[in-house]
Structures are given as C-alpha cells and as structure tokens.
N, CA, C and O of each residue as an XYZ file, in Angstrom:
772
protein
N      -3.733    -28.225    -16.065
C      -2.924    -27.117    -16.724
C      -2.605    -26.288    -17.375
O      -1.864    -26.519    -18.330
N      -2.964    -25.267    -17.146
C      -3.284    -24.001    -18.100
C      -4.311    -23.480    -17.587
O      -5.420    -24.010    -17.656
N      -3.956    -21.803    -16.708
C      -4.039    -20.885    -16.275
C      -4.981    -19.949    -16.800
O      -4.205    -18.993    -16.795
N      -5.951    -19.512    -17.210
C      -6.504    -18.233    -17.667
C      -6.915    -17.240    -17.037
O      -7.118    -16.251    -17.741
N      -7.129    -17.130    -15.883
C      -7.395    -15.906    -15.071
C      -7.385    -16.185    -13.825
O      -8.070    -17.057    -13.292
N      -6.380    -15.249    -13.136
C      -6.406    -15.465    -11.795
C      -6.701    -14.221    -11.194
O      -6.266    -13.117    -11.524
N      -7.598    -14.546    -10.145
C      -8.406    -12.897     -9.370
C      -7.361    -13.417     -7.811
O      -7.159    -14.436     -7.151
N      -6.882    -11.775     -7.826
C      -6.235    -12.139     -6.473
C      -7.198    -10.667     -5.518
O      -7.136     -9.490     -5.875
N      -7.949    -11.144     -4.392
C      -8.531    -10.292     -3.914
C      -8.450    -10.998     -2.741
O      -9.037    -12.073     -2.614
N      -7.544    -10.331     -1.554
C      -7.458    -10.225     -0.446
C      -8.025     -8.703      0.263
O      -8.324     -7.674     -0.343
N      -8.045     -8.905      1.429
C      -8.269     -7.705      2.417
C      -8.649     -8.467      3.943
O      -9.223     -9.471      4.364
N      -7.809     -7.086      4.523
C      -8.203     -7.128      6.238
C      -8.098     -5.721      6.123
O      -7.467     -5.024      5.328
N      -9.285     -5.271      7.642
C      -8.849     -3.647      7.582
C      -8.630     -3.713      8.870
O      -9.025     -4.485      9.743
N      -7.904     -2.739      8.867
C      -7.649     -2.028     10.776
C      -7.955     -0.491     10.331
O      -7.766      0.106      9.272
N      -8.566     -0.060     11.719
C      -9.274      1.071     12.119
C      -8.593      1.939     13.047
O      -8.918      2.068     14.228
N      -7.517      2.607     12.402
C      -6.948      3.650     13.823
C      -6.442      4.534     13.283
O      -6.346      4.516     12.056
N      -6.022      5.452     13.939
C      -4.898      6.860     13.751
C      -3.561      6.557     13.755
O      -2.849      6.107     14.652
N      -3.343      6.843     12.719
C      -1.640      6.993     11.800
C      -0.539      7.180     13.166
O       0.403      6.388     13.200
N      -0.635      8.059     14.113
C      -0.025      8.123     15.488
C       0.062      7.325     16.886
O       0.766      7.455     17.887
N      -1.275      6.173     16.394
C      -1.799      5.368     17.772
C      -1.762      3.731     16.833
O      -1.910      2.599     17.291
N      -1.497      4.186     15.335
C      -0.872      2.604     14.949
C       0.036      2.353     15.563
O       0.575      3.257     16.201
N       0.758      0.487     15.620
C       1.572      0.172     15.742
C       2.144     -0.620     14.327
O       1.504     -1.235     13.474
N       3.666     -0.340     14.440
C       4.040     -1.202     13.035
C       3.537     -2.479     12.856
O       3.465     -2.845     11.683
N       3.192     -3.208     13.659
C       2.719     -4.742     13.352
C       1.349     -4.976     12.941
O       0.871     -5.995     12.444
N       0.736     -3.760     13.256
C      -0.688     -3.603     12.481
C      -0.704     -3.173     10.953
O      -1.404     -3.641     10.055
N       0.394     -2.003     10.872
C       0.424     -1.622      9.209
C       0.883     -2.294      8.644
O       0.575     -2.289      7.452
N       2.120     -3.508      9.222
C       1.990     -4.978      8.545
C       1.450     -5.522      8.673
O       0.965     -5.783      7.572
N       1.040     -6.045      9.346
C      -0.016     -7.160      9.283
C      -1.095     -7.016      7.452
O      -1.203     -7.825      6.531
N      -1.651     -5.680      7.642
C      -2.298     -5.093      6.429
C      -2.371     -5.134      5.272
O      -3.189     -5.320      4.371
N      -0.740     -4.798      5.538
C       0.297     -4.768      3.418
C       0.808     -6.063      3.611
O       1.142     -6.482      2.502
N       1.031     -6.902      4.487
C       0.673     -8.112      3.980
C       0.090     -9.295      3.515
O       0.478    -10.272      2.876
N      -1.337     -8.784      4.210
C      -2.358     -9.680      3.534
C      -2.945     -9.081      2.008
O      -3.228     -9.607      0.931
N      -2.957     -7.568      2.602
C      -3.566     -6.371      1.075
C      -2.762     -6.077      0.168
O      -3.234     -5.816     -0.938
N      -1.643     -6.043      0.324
C      -1.016     -5.706     -0.552
C      -0.154     -7.352     -1.320
O      -0.406     -7.864     -2.411
N       0.884     -7.826     -0.243
C       1.794     -8.729     -0.501
C       1.228     -9.867     -0.733
O       1.969    -10.848     -0.789
N      -0.260    -10.054     -0.935
C      -0.919    -10.869     -1.280
C      -1.231    -11.167     -3.104
O      -1.245    -11.928     -4.072
N      -1.410    -10.025     -2.599
C      -1.654     -9.750     -4.329
C      -0.339     -9.752     -5.241
O      -0.254    -10.266     -6.357
N       0.619     -9.109     -4.581
C       2.156     -9.240     -5.156
C       2.444    -10.828     -5.035
O       2.498    -11.452     -6.095
N       2.600    -11.404     -4.030
C       2.557    -12.799     -4.432
C       2.176    -13.617     -5.809
O       2.814    -14.127     -6.729
N       0.179    -13.398     -5.295
C      -0.475    -13.946     -6.358
C       0.359    -13.641     -7.493
O       1.417    -14.194     -7.796
N      -0.199    -12.752     -8.055
C       0.597    -12.442     -9.285
C       1.920    -12.932     -9.627
O       2.086    -13.912    -10.354
N       2.980    -12.175     -9.045
C       4.386    -12.957     -9.659
C       4.230    -14.703     -9.491
O       5.236    -15.252     -9.939
N       3.116    -15.766     -8.907
C       3.422    -16.901     -8.365
C       2.521    -17.402    -10.000
O       2.661    -18.517    -10.504
N       1.810    -16.512    -10.477
C       0.921    -17.341    -11.890
C       0.818    -16.614    -12.877
O      -0.033    -16.714    -13.761
N       2.112    -15.431    -12.759
C       2.254    -14.427    -14.077
C       3.057    -15.784    -15.576
O       2.927    -15.794    -16.800
N       3.634    -16.477    -14.850
C       4.356    -17.289    -15.705
C       3.303    -18.156    -16.800
O       3.288    -18.387    -18.009
N       2.468    -18.471    -15.638
C       1.160    -19.303    -16.597
C       0.112    -18.606    -17.200
O      -0.527    -19.131    -18.113
N      -0.245    -16.999    -16.620
C      -0.766    -16.675    -17.459
C      -0.594    -16.406    -18.979
O      -1.419    -16.432    -19.892
N       0.979    -16.091    -18.962
C       1.820    -15.364    -20.174
C       1.529    -16.302    -21.198
O       1.030    -16.080    -22.301
N       2.144    -18.080    -20.375
C       1.723    -18.884    -21.567
C       0.734    -19.393    -21.697
O       0.578    -20.250    -22.566
N      -0.419    -18.944    -20.710
C      -1.714    -19.936    -21.652
C      -1.892    -18.900    -23.348
O      -2.224    -19.476    -24.383
N      -1.716    -17.973    -23.324
C      -1.538    -16.910    -24.701
C      -2.836    -16.062    -24.784
O      -3.086    -15.469    -25.834
N      -3.780    -15.972    -23.580
C      -5.076    -14.961    -23.381
C      -5.745    -14.646    -22.484
O      -6.943    -14.378    -22.568
N      -4.894    -14.624    -21.216
C      -4.941    -14.852    -19.743
C      -4.974    -13.138    -19.420
O      -4.384    -12.292    -20.092
N      -5.687    -12.925    -18.408
C      -5.550    -11.970    -17.474
C      -6.039    -12.564    -15.451
O      -6.517    -13.439    -14.729
N      -5.386    -11.160    -15.538
C      -4.911    -11.052    -14.237
C      -6.353     -9.863    -13.270
O      -6.681     -8.852    -13.891
N      -6.871    -10.054    -12.223
C      -7.850     -9.454    -11.665
C      -7.417     -8.997    -10.387
O      -7.613     -9.804     -9.478
N      -6.805     -7.766    -10.031
C      -6.401     -7.406     -8.703
C      -7.633     -6.688     -8.446
O      -8.222     -5.881     -9.166
N      -7.964     -7.194     -7.110
C      -8.580     -6.318     -6.787
C      -7.776     -4.812     -5.323
O      -7.132     -5.118     -4.319
N      -8.063     -3.685     -5.660
C      -8.011     -2.932     -4.889
C      -8.900     -2.073     -3.653
O      -8.641     -2.041     -2.450
N      -9.649     -1.627     -4.141
C     -10.595     -1.199     -3.205
C     -11.225      0.430     -3.693
O     -10.715      1.062     -4.618
N     -12.361      0.916     -2.912
C     -12.787      2.208     -3.081
C     -11.354      2.918     -2.348
O     -10.618      3.533     -3.119
N     -11.182      2.885     -1.716
C     -10.112      3.084     -0.772
C      -8.400      3.360     -1.001
O      -7.461      3.859     -0.381
N      -8.718      2.562     -2.561
C      -7.885      2.943     -3.516
C      -7.522      4.061     -4.091
O      -6.361      4.375     -4.349
N      -8.676      4.814     -4.351
C      -8.784      5.895     -5.126
C      -8.997      6.900     -4.307
O      -9.087      7.888     -5.035
N      -9.136      7.228     -3.163
C      -9.023      8.285     -2.188
C      -8.991      7.449     -0.223
O      -9.498      6.373      0.094
N      -8.376      8.240      0.523
C      -8.174      8.144      1.475
C      -9.249      8.805      3.151
O      -9.815      9.868      3.406
N      -9.131      7.966      3.638
C     -10.296      8.374      4.743
C      -9.295      8.882      5.838
O      -8.076      8.822      5.677
N      -9.887      9.379      6.950
C      -8.886      9.195      8.446
C      -9.152      8.149      9.289
O     -10.332      7.925      9.560
N      -8.210      7.401      9.799
C      -8.441      6.205     10.513
C      -8.281      5.001      9.860
O      -8.420      3.940     10.469
N      -7.893      5.065      8.222
C      -8.173      3.954      7.282
C      -6.856      3.961      6.673
O      -6.671      3.774      5.470
N      -6.003      4.166      7.476
C      -4.353      4.716      6.503
C      -3.711      3.423      7.054
O      -2.906      3.575      7.973
N      -3.944      2.255      6.645
C      -2.929      0.838      6.681
C      -3.727      0.260      5.587
O      -3.255     -0.519      4.759
N      -4.862      0.634      5.605
C      -5.993     -0.288      4.159
C      -5.658      0.443      3.321
O      -5.314     -0.168      2.309
N      -5.525      2.420      3.180
C      -5.382      2.806      2.029
C      -4.315      2.752      1.174
O      -4.141      2.909     -0.034
N      -3.249      2.327      2.705
C      -1.719      2.735      2.187
C      -1.874      1.384      1.392
O      -1.085      1.144      0.477
N      -2.758      0.599      1.682
C      -1.704     -0.800      1.151
C      -3.453     -1.148     -0.523
O      -3.597     -2.160     -1.209
N      -4.135     -0.140     -0.536
C      -4.885     -0.410     -1.631
C      -4.500     -0.052     -3.120
O      -4.534     -0.633     -4.205
N      -3.888      1.936     -2.361
C      -3.489      2.628     -3.149
C      -2.203      1.831     -3.974
O      -1.955      2.075     -5.155
N      -1.243      0.603     -2.957
C       0.109      0.051     -3.773
C      -0.596     -1.124     -4.955
O      -0.110     -1.496     -6.023
N      -1.666     -1.447     -4.425
C      -2.712     -2.569     -5.275
C      -3.362     -1.299     -6.478
O      -3.828     -1.835     -7.484
N      -3.395     -0.621     -6.477
C      -3.664      0.188     -8.001
C      -2.350      0.541     -8.435
O      -2.289      1.207     -9.468
N      -1.183      0.201     -7.804
C      -0.046      1.247     -8.740
C       0.357      0.253     -8.948
O       0.692      0.235    -10.133
N       0.660     -1.217     -8.202
C       0.951     -2.382     -8.555
C       0.768     -2.825    -10.375
O       1.461     -3.083    -11.359
N      -1.082     -2.647     -9.832
C      -1.605     -3.442    -11.154
C      -1.728     -2.382    -12.327
O      -2.086     -2.794    -13.430
N      -1.499     -1.281    -12.177
C      -1.067      0.044    -12.898
C       0.091     -0.198    -13.414
O       0.029     -0.370    -14.631
N       1.216     -0.287    -12.926
C       2.750     -0.531    -13.684
C       2.463     -1.991    -14.281
O       2.483     -2.018    -15.512
N       2.217     -3.124    -13.686
C       1.863     -4.588    -13.906
C       1.285     -4.175    -15.934
O       1.730     -4.549    -17.019
N       0.542     -3.583    -15.664
C      -1.056     -3.698    -17.406
C       0.491     -2.538    -17.860
O       0.913     -2.854    -18.972
N       1.013     -1.786    -17.447
C       2.048     -1.033    -18.618
C       2.540     -1.534    -18.959
O       2.466     -1.435    -20.184
N       3.513     -2.545    -18.500
C       4.579     -3.553    -18.751
C       4.243     -4.206    -19.975
O       4.746     -4.122    -21.096
N       2.758     -5.245    -19.278
C       3.220     -6.314    -20.173
C       2.137     -5.589    -21.543
O       1.870     -6.402    -22.428
N       1.644     -4.394    -21.691
C       1.679     -4.276    -22.543
C       2.661     -3.457    -24.080
O       2.471     -3.433    -25.296
N       3.891     -2.795    -22.986
C       4.745     -2.529    -23.879
C       5.684     -3.928    -24.331
O       6.348     -3.849    -25.364
N       5.706     -4.932    -23.690
C       6.262     -5.881    -24.028
C       5.288     -6.854    -25.394
O       5.655     -7.772    -26.128
N       3.664     -5.971    -25.235
C       3.243     -7.062    -26.524
C       2.704     -7.719    -25.569
O       1.625     -7.448    -26.095
N       2.283     -8.583    -24.284
C       2.061     -9.663    -24.128
C       0.292     -9.708    -24.086
O      -0.571     -8.830    -24.040
N       0.270    -11.026    -24.122
C      -0.943    -11.789    -24.651
C      -1.925    -11.477    -23.363
O      -2.864    -12.273    -23.333
N      -1.939    -10.457    -22.232
C      -2.168    -10.806    -21.017
C      -3.084     -9.435    -20.433
O      -2.666     -8.278    -20.381
N      -4.450     -9.925    -20.018
C      -5.300     -8.436    -19.590
C      -4.705     -8.529    -17.795
O      -4.190     -9.273    -16.961
N      -5.272     -7.097    -18.041
C      -5.146     -6.837    -16.176
C      -6.561     -5.385    -15.813
O      -7.080     -4.309    -16.108
N      -6.494     -6.410    -15.078
C      -7.872     -5.488    -14.686
C      -7.720     -4.735    -12.903
O      -7.416     -5.377    -11.897
N      -7.984     -3.493    -12.957
C      -7.833     -3.247    -11.340
C      -9.144     -3.041    -10.727
O      -9.706     -1.966    -10.935
N      -9.704     -3.925    -10.004
C     -11.402     -3.874     -9.448
C     -10.954     -2.746     -7.910
O     -10.032     -2.607     -7.106
N     -12.196     -2.200     -8.203
C     -12.578     -1.170     -7.198
C     -13.732     -0.898     -6.971
O     -14.514     -0.030     -7.359
N     -13.786     -2.140     -5.964
C     -15.514     -1.779     -5.042
C     -15.853     -1.069     -4.444
O     -14.943     -0.588     -3.770
N     -17.115     -0.504     -4.203
C     -17.559      0.054     -3.355
C     -18.493     -0.402     -2.208
O     -18.032     -1.287     -1.488
N     -19.448     -0.045     -1.989
C     -20.419     -0.958     -1.440
C     -20.737     -2.027     -0.868
O     -21.622     -2.184     -0.028
N     -19.915     -2.914     -1.374
C     -20.599     -4.743     -1.911
C     -20.633     -5.433     -0.207
O     -19.839     -5.494      0.732
N     -21.840     -5.811     -0.443
C     -22.245     -6.202      1.300
C     -20.827     -7.969      1.561
O     -20.903     -9.119      1.126
N     -20.221     -7.568      2.064
C     -19.266     -8.639      2.746
C     -18.930     -8.042      4.073
O     -19.220     -6.883      4.368
N     -18.366     -8.798      4.787
C     -18.182     -8.660      6.085
C     -16.220     -7.892      6.539
O     -15.782     -7.699      7.673
N     -15.716     -7.716      5.621
C     -14.431     -6.757      5.688
C     -14.694     -5.480      6.773
O     -13.670     -5.122      7.355
N     -15.836     -4.805      7.091
C     -15.842     -3.574      8.394
C     -15.879     -4.543      9.405
O     -14.938     -4.765     10.167
N     -16.867     -5.072      9.418
C     -17.471     -6.270     10.695
C     -15.813     -6.465     11.262
O     -15.333     -5.975     12.284
N     -15.270     -7.163     10.451
C     -14.039     -7.947     11.073
C     -12.769     -7.089     11.155
O     -11.682     -7.600     11.423
N     -12.900     -5.959     10.952
C     -11.627     -4.574     11.108
C     -11.246     -4.609     12.593
O     -12.088     -4.521     13.486
N      -9.879     -4.746     12.813
C      -9.500     -4.516     13.778
C      -9.226     -3.197     14.415
O      -8.983     -2.272     13.640
N      -9.223     -2.920     15.872
C      -9.036     -1.638     16.516
C      -7.378     -1.171     16.760
O      -6.482     -1.739     17.385
N      -7.385     -0.353     16.264
C      -5.840     -0.330     17.103
C      -5.873      0.736     18.422
O      -6.989      0.887     18.919
N      -4.865      1.414     18.974
C      -4.723      2.225     20.115
C      -5.316      2.638     20.149
O      -5.509      3.319     19.142
N      -6.444      2.783     21.407
C      -7.067      4.253     21.592
C      -7.981      4.460     20.856
O      -8.419      5.610     20.858
N      -8.538      3.578     20.066
C     -10.059      3.914     19.224
C     -11.336      3.180     20.067
O     -11.358      2.257     20.881
N     -12.434      4.077     19.452
C     -13.536      3.901     21.090
C     -14.146      2.917     20.056
O     -14.478      3.126     18.890
N     -14.191      1.996     20.663
C     -15.340      0.573     20.379
C     -16.446      0.811     20.143
O     -16.965      0.354     19.125
N     -17.141      1.608     21.024
C     -19.227      2.513     20.702
C     -18.369      3.367     19.898
O     -19.283      4.192     19.863
N     -17.536      3.877     19.283
C     -17.743      5.047     17.752
C     -17.729      4.618     16.592
O     -18.227      5.060     15.556
N     -16.786      3.211     16.936
C     -16.994      2.416     15.539
C     -17.562      1.737     15.912
O     -17.140      0.893     15.122
N     -18.491      1.020     16.671
C     -19.561      0.018     16.204
C     -20.928      1.071     15.595
O     -21.904      0.609     15.005
N     -20.749      2.335     15.853
C     -21.736      3.162     15.285
C     -21.010      3.501     14.251
O     -21.494      2.585     13.585
N     -20.223      4.035     13.455
C     -20.079      3.906     11.933
C     -20.277      2.768     11.058
O     -20.641      2.908      9.891
N     -19.906      0.955     11.923
C     -20.329      0.586     11.047
C     -21.659      0.232     11.131
O     -21.959     -0.736     10.433
N     -22.426      0.663     11.693
C     -24.137      0.797     11.536
C     -24.460      1.248     10.103
O     -24.775      0.659      9.069
N     -24.171      3.049     10.600
C     -23.912      3.469      9.039
C     -23.283      3.203      7.752
O     -23.680      3.648      6.675
N     -22.046      2.277      7.977
C     -21.137      1.610      7.155
C     -22.583      0.601      6.088
O     -23.063      0.534      4.956
N     -22.684      0.115      7.220
C     -24.005     -1.088      7.146
C     -24.636     -0.930      6.117
O     -24.526     -1.725      5.183
N     -25.516      0.250      6.070
C     -26.269      0.380      4.991
C     -25.909      1.391      3.897
O     -26.685      2.221      3.424
N     -24.540      1.197      3.536
C     -24.129      1.994      2.497
C     -24.100      0.742      1.381
O     -24.510      0.821      0.224
N     -23.296     -0.861      2.261
C     -23.073     -1.686      1.773
C     -24.216     -3.161      1.251
O     -24.592     -4.240      1.709
N     -24.417     -2.217     -0.118
C     -25.632     -2.398     -0.792
C     -25.976     -3.739     -1.902
O     -26.904     -4.475     -2.238
N     -24.151     -3.402     -2.266
C     -24.184     -4.463     -3.719
C     -23.994     -5.692     -2.914
O     -23.198     -6.065     -2.052
N     -25.129     -6.229     -3.586
C     -24.406     -8.343     -3.474
C     -23.358     -8.612     -4.152
O     -23.047     -7.981     -5.163
N     -22.576     -9.747     -3.592
C     -21.377     -9.719     -4.527
C     -21.187    -10.688     -5.483
O     -20.193    -11.030     -6.123
N     -22.513    -11.126     -5.457
C     -22.923    -11.804     -7.156
C     -22.865    -11.091     -8.007
O     -22.296    -11.408     -9.051
N     -23.441     -9.889     -7.826
C     -23.604     -8.881     -8.312
C     -21.989     -8.151     -9.244
O     -21.653     -7.962    -10.413
N     -21.346     -7.932     -7.759
C     -20.332     -7.661     -8.293
C     -19.308     -8.375     -9.260
O     -18.725     -7.903    -10.236
N     -19.241     -9.832     -8.642
C     -18.697    -10.528     -9.171
C     -18.801    -10.696    -10.975
O     -17.758    -10.916    -11.592
N     -20.296    -10.556    -11.815
C     -20.942    -10.810    -12.879
C     -20.006     -9.440    -13.273
O     -19.139     -9.680    -14.113
N     -20.055     -8.265    -12.861
C     -19.362     -7.421    -13.167
C     -18.235     -7.732    -13.446
O     -18.032     -7.958    -14.639
N     -17.084     -7.864    -12.492
C     -15.514     -8.435    -12.818
C     -15.433     -9.368    -14.142
O     -14.661     -9.142    -15.074
N     -16.274    -10.361    -14.090
C     -16.315    -11.123    -15.537
C     -16.644    -10.450    -16.281
O     -15.915    -10.498    -17.272
N     -17.426     -9.777    -16.357
C     -17.871     -8.337    -17.495
C     -17.072     -7.691    -18.024
O     -16.966     -7.396    -19.214
N     -16.078     -7.270    -16.630
C     -14.639     -6.076    -17.339
C     -14.106     -7.473    -17.889
O     -14.392     -7.644    -19.074
N     -13.362     -8.557    -17.263
C     -12.307     -9.852    -18.493
C     -12.510     -9.597    -19.722
O     -11.658     -9.318    -20.566
N     -14.262     -9.736    -19.928
C     -14.660    -10.376    -21.330
C     -14.095     -8.966    -21.686
O     -12.893     -9.080    -21.927
N     -14.541     -7.633    -21.810
C     -14.400     -6.673    -22.339
C     -12.715     -6.186    -22.660
O     -12.310     -5.501    -23.599
N     -11.737     -6.946    -21.262
C     -10.254     -6.398    -21.266
C     -10.417     -4.895    -20.761
O      -9.669     -4.200    -21.448
N     -10.921     -4.329    -20.075
C     -11.445     -3.296    -19.383
C      -9.950     -3.462    -18.001
O      -9.768     -4.349    -17.167
N      -9.019     -2.002    -18.344
C      -8.265     -1.982    -17.055
C      -8.433     -1.436    -15.767
O      -7.650     -1.588    -14.829
N      -9.560     -0.747    -15.757
C     -10.360     -0.403    -14.503
C     -12.040     -0.803    -14.662
O     -12.884     -0.842    -15.557
N     -11.934     -1.094    -13.048
C     -13.800     -1.346    -12.466
C     -14.158     -0.667    -11.745
O     -13.511     -0.543    -10.705
N     -15.051     -0.097    -11.897
C     -15.592      1.155    -10.659
C     -16.483      0.168    -10.362
O     -17.098     -0.364    -11.286
N     -16.649     -0.148     -9.303
C     -18.403     -1.071     -9.464
C     -18.806     -0.040     -8.277
O     -18.120      0.327     -7.324
N     -20.007      0.277     -8.598
C     -21.549      0.655     -8.040
C     -20.893      2.041     -7.906
O     -19.734      2.387     -7.676
N     -22.100      2.752     -8.144
C     -22.155      4.622     -7.326
C     -20.827      5.191     -6.150
O     -20.002      6.089     -6.315
N     -21.078      4.071     -4.710
C     -20.194      4.477     -4.029
C     -18.737      4.196     -4.622
O     -17.784      4.232     -3.844
N     -18.552      3.938     -5.868
C     -17.068      4.181     -6.008
C     -17.546      4.995     -7.047
O     -17.759      6.100     -6.548
N     -17.745      5.000     -7.912
C     -18.065      6.196     -9.108
C     -17.886      7.762     -8.769
O     -17.043      8.598     -9.095
N     -18.871      7.790     -8.096
C     -18.773      9.083     -7.206
C     -18.186      9.844     -6.750
O     -17.950     11.026     -7.002
N     -17.722      8.711     -5.531
C     -16.337      9.342     -4.963
C     -14.614      9.458     -6.171
O     -13.676     10.231     -5.979
N     -14.726      8.528     -7.198
C     -13.867      8.779     -7.846
C     -13.705     10.249     -9.127
O     -12.817     10.775     -9.798
N     -15.185     10.406     -8.882
C     -15.287     11.876     -9.687
C     -14.936     13.041     -8.561
O     -14.682     14.204     -8.874
N     -14.956     12.675     -7.565
C     -14.862     14.362     -7.137
C     -13.455     13.732     -6.394
O     -13.047     14.712     -5.771
N     -13.006     13.205     -6.271
C     -11.305     13.141     -6.699
C     -10.707     13.901     -7.364
O      -9.999     14.871     -7.091
N     -11.175     13.178     -8.774
C     -11.081     14.179     -9.798
C     -11.117     15.216     -9.851
O     -10.380     15.606    -10.757
N     -11.811     16.331     -9.136
C     -12.960     17.161     -9.414
C     -11.991     17.872     -8.224
O     -11.702     19.044     -8.466
N     -11.556     17.417     -7.211
C     -11.317     18.416     -5.706
C      -9.997     17.511     -5.417
O      -9.902     17.412     -4.194
N      -8.941     16.811     -6.064
C      -7.788     16.126     -5.689
C      -6.977     16.216     -4.183
O      -6.339     15.444     -3.467
N      -7.472     17.872     -4.152
C      -6.278     18.369     -2.837
C      -7.393     18.942     -1.623
O      -7.096     19.545     -0.592
N      -8.469     18.629     -1.999
C      -9.430     19.093     -0.598
C     -10.744     18.284     -1.089
O     -11.832     18.723     -0.717
N     -10.703     17.021     -1.980
C     -11.795     16.588     -1.521
C     -12.131     15.709      0.249
O     -13.223     15.468      0.764
N     -10.950     15.465      0.702
C     -11.399     14.613      2.460
C     -12.004     15.750      2.736
O     -13.086     15.270      3.071
N     -12.152     16.978      2.863
C     -13.173     18.168      3.620
C     -14.248     17.588      3.100
O     -14.551     16.684      3.878
N     -15.031     17.617      2.158
C     -16.081     17.161      1.540
C     -16.719     15.981      2.757
O     -17.556     15.780      3.638
N     -15.374     15.340      1.851
C     -16.303     13.773      2.866
C     -16.399     14.160      4.010
O     -17.576     14.246      4.360
N     -15.709     14.427      4.735
C     -15.562     15.107      6.416
C     -16.922     15.829      6.422
O     -17.669     15.436      7.318
N     -17.315     16.605      5.780
C     -18.422     17.651      6.452
C     -19.901     16.300      6.236
O     -20.733     16.051      7.108
N     -19.824     15.606      4.759
C     -20.779     14.588      4.472
C     -20.810     13.171      5.957
O     -21.806     13.087      6.674
N     -20.230     12.723      6.053
C     -19.393     11.897      7.574
C     -20.010     12.927      8.104
O     -21.016     13.141      7.426
N     -19.877     14.054      9.407
C     -20.713     14.800     10.124
C     -22.154     14.835      9.805
O     -22.946     14.476     10.676
N     -22.595     15.239      8.613
C     -24.058     15.579      8.734
C     -24.978     14.341      8.734
O     -26.196     14.515      8.770
N     -24.420     13.013      8.692
C     -24.643     11.825      8.911
C     -24.531     11.313     10.659
O     -25.132     10.388     11.204
N     -23.822     12.009     11.083
C     -23.664     11.506     12.518
C     -24.233     11.677     12.721
O     -24.565     11.457     13.885
C-alpha cells in the first residue's frame, strides 16, 4: 500500500552512424531508454510524494555524460534521462517535496547490454564483434557491487552517482575538455585497436 523507492533502469543499445541509422531504430532506443524512465517516474511520483520520504533512482549511463561515435541513439536517450532527472530533482526541491532523486551513471558494469546491442545499416558485424571483445574487458564491476553503491546513494540522498573509475575518469575528462574530449577518446580507442 506504500511506495518508497522506484528504480527506473531500462536500457537497450544500438550501434550505428547517424547517417545510416533508421528513424525506427532511434525511436526504439528512445522508447525504452528515455520514455521508460519518464513513464515509470510519472506513474509512481504521486505515490513517492505520498510516502513522505520517497526516492526515485533513474539510471542514465556513462554515455549520458559523454558521446561516442556510433552511439547517437543511446547517447541521446541517456543524456535525456540525465536532463529529465535533474529537472525532476530541481522541481521537487523547489516545491519542498520530501523526495530524493538520484541520477545514476554506471561505467563498466558487467551486464549483457553490449552483447545484445542491435546493429544499424552499414555496420560491419565483425568490426563490432572486435569492439565488443575490448568492451568486455572494461566491464569489470559486478552488478551486485553497483547495486550496493546505488543503495548507499539513496541512503545518503545523493543527487548523482558515478559508478566506477570507468565513469569518474571520463566525467572528469568531459569537464576539463568539454569541446574536445572526443578527440582524446578517439586516440585512446585507436591506440587499443
């Protein structure tokens, strides 16, 4: 009869350049990754407010902090989640509502999102497979560890949570080099390849 915490954690990935990605692919990613968060928030917000001490956790991503080539649909959705969550937090605080809001930006969590990503037109599956192997090496944080950090963030009423060095370092890079960070990332990718 009471809702105290809502976790909006939805994500599907799509790999493809903007020029070749079909509208339906972008819409699908936005429907799940962004509209899933909006719908979950809107459906439960009245209950969270009524609880008197509720909390909403919206999962964005490392890709809600920085952009990467070939990830435009996913980047767009996760940046939108970040903006939506920050707006929600500011509105609730301005109204004096007893609701905590946390935007979560996981880095290298050991999930299957990269494996299950769909490929856009013109994307070489072999090239993506090689990239997935490299990505798998970066996905080191067990989901249980990420979950514990999220619970701690809720208890501390933290507005933002970066999980892992794989999120904190890129966040710092974006802050230090906002207009050119992508060049440094491209060099790093090229060096690994």
